[in-house]
C-alpha positions in Angstrom: 16.2 11.4 15.4 12.5 10.4 15.1 11.9 6.7 15.2 10.2 5.3 12.2 7.7 2.4 12.6 5.4 0.5 10.6 2.8 -1.9 11.7 -0.4 -3.6 10.6 -3.3 -1.2 11.1 -6.7 -2.1 12.7 -10.0 -0.5 12.7 -9.0 1.5 15.7 -6.5 3.2 13.3 -9.3 4.5 11.0 -9.1 8.1 12.1 -5.3 8.3 11.4 -5.7 6.5 8.0 -8.5 8.5 6.5 -6.5 11.7 5.9 -3.7 9.5 4.3 -6.0 7.7 2.0 -7.6 11.0 1.1 -4.1 12.5 0.3 -3.3 9.3 -1.7 -6.4 9.7 -3.8 -5.7 13.5 -4.3 -2.2 12.5 -5.4 -4.0 10.6 -8.3 -6.0 13.6 -9.1 -9.2 12.6 -7.4 -11.2 15.1 -5.6 -11.0 15.1 -1.8 -13.7 13.0 -0.1 -13.0 12.5 3.4 -16.3 10.8 4.2 -16.0 8.6 1.2 -12.5 7.6 2.4 -13.8 6.8 5.8 -16.6 4.5 4.4 -14.3 2.8 1.9 -11.7 2.0 4.6 -14.4 1.1 7.1 -15.8 -1.5 4.7 -12.4 -3.0 4.0 -11.9 -3.5 7.8 -15.4 -4.8 8.5 -15.3 -7.5 5.8 -11.5 -8.2 6.1 -11.1 -7.5 2.5 -7.4 -5.9 2.8 -4.5 -5.7 5.1 -3.2 -2.2 5.7 0.1 -1.2 7.3 0.5 2.3 8.8 3.7 4.0 9.2 4.6 6.5 12.1 7.4 9.0 12.5 7.4 9.1 16.2 3.7 9.3 17.0 2.7 11.1 13.8 1.2 9.0 11.0 3.2 9.6 7.8 2.2 6.8 5.3 0.3 3.5 4.7 0.2 0.7 2.3 -2.8 -1.5 1.6 -2.7 -5.2 0.4 -5.5 -7.0 -1.3 -5.6 -10.8 -1.2 -5.7 -12.8 -4.3 -4.5 -16.1 -5.5 -2.3 -17.5 -8.4 -3.8 -20.5 -10.1 -0.7 -21.4 -11.7 1.1 -21.5 -8.3 -1.8 -22.7 -6.4 -0.9 -20.1 -3.8 -2.0 -17.0 -2.1 -0.7 -13.7 -3.6 -1.1 -10.1 -2.5 -1.7 -7.0 -4.7 0.1 -4.1 -3.2 -2.5 -1.7 -4.4 -2.0 1.6 -2.6 1.3 3.1 -1.2 1.3 6.6 0.1 3.8 8.8 2.2 2.9 12.4 3.1 4.9 14.9 1.1 6.8 16.0 4.1 7.8 12.5 5.0 9.1 11.5 1.7 12.7 10.5 1.1 13.1 9.4 4.8 12.8 5.6 4.5 8.9 5.3 5.0 8.0 3.6 1.6 10.9 1.1 2.5 9.5 0.6 5.9 6.1 0.0 4.7 7.1 -2.4 1.8 9.3 -4.4 4.3 6.4 -4.8 6.7 4.1 -5.9 3.8 6.7 -8.3 2.5 7.3 -9.8 6.0 3.6 -10.4 6.5 3.2 -12.0 3.1 6.2 -14.3 3.7 4.9 -15.2 7.2 1.5 -16.4 5.9 3.0 -18.2 3.0 2.1 -16.1 -0.1 3.9 -16.9 -3.2 4.4 -13.2 -4.1 3.5 -9.5 -4.0 2.5 -7.8 -7.0 1.9 -4.1 -7.8 1.4 -1.7 -10.7 2.2 2.1 -10.7 1.9 4.8 -13.3 4.2 4.7 -16.2 5.1 8.3 -15.5 6.0 7.7 -11.7 9.6 7.1 -12.1 10.3 7.9 -8.6 8.1 5.0 -7.2 9.7 2.8 -9.9 13.2 3.6 -8.5 12.1 2.8 -5.1 10.6 -0.5 -6.0 13.6 -1.7 -8.0 16.1 -0.5 -5.4 14.2 -3.1 -3.0 14.5 -5.8 -5.4 11.0 -5.6 -7.3 11.4 -6.5 -10.9 9.3 -5.0 -13.8 7.1 -7.7 -15.6 8.4 -8.1 -19.2 6.4 -11.2 -19.9 2.8 -10.1 -19.5 0.8 -7.0 -20.6 -2.0 -5.7 -18.4 -5.4 -4.8 -19.6 -8.3 -3.2 -18.0 -12.0 -3.0 -18.9 -13.8 0.0 -17.4 -17.3 -0.7 -16.3 
């Protein structure tokens, strides 16, 4: 049985993260852009703008999740937006998402964050089922709006 691990990524993990991040973007019907993915992730690391967790099955990178820091004014506390979660297709259904979400949750709890928040496509029922099985609750109080620039 292959050992599944998840840990906080560093800039030294960039080469393993780039194909996963590019795959994530392709999942959301964006064209492959390996150099753009590299540049984007490099900037997040250089400016400490996100926290990334990388999952391995044995020594093979199989998934990642990326948290963006924010704050809740009402709670006067740090929160994190779980913005990206991706597992390679050949590694799905093997507990990788849970491992990544658990690592993100432990990290946020350890630094005293008030909550993690995420959004997913209305049609992504598989992801919704995973989140709900891990105790996440769908927001029934607020509507989310976006303004494209």
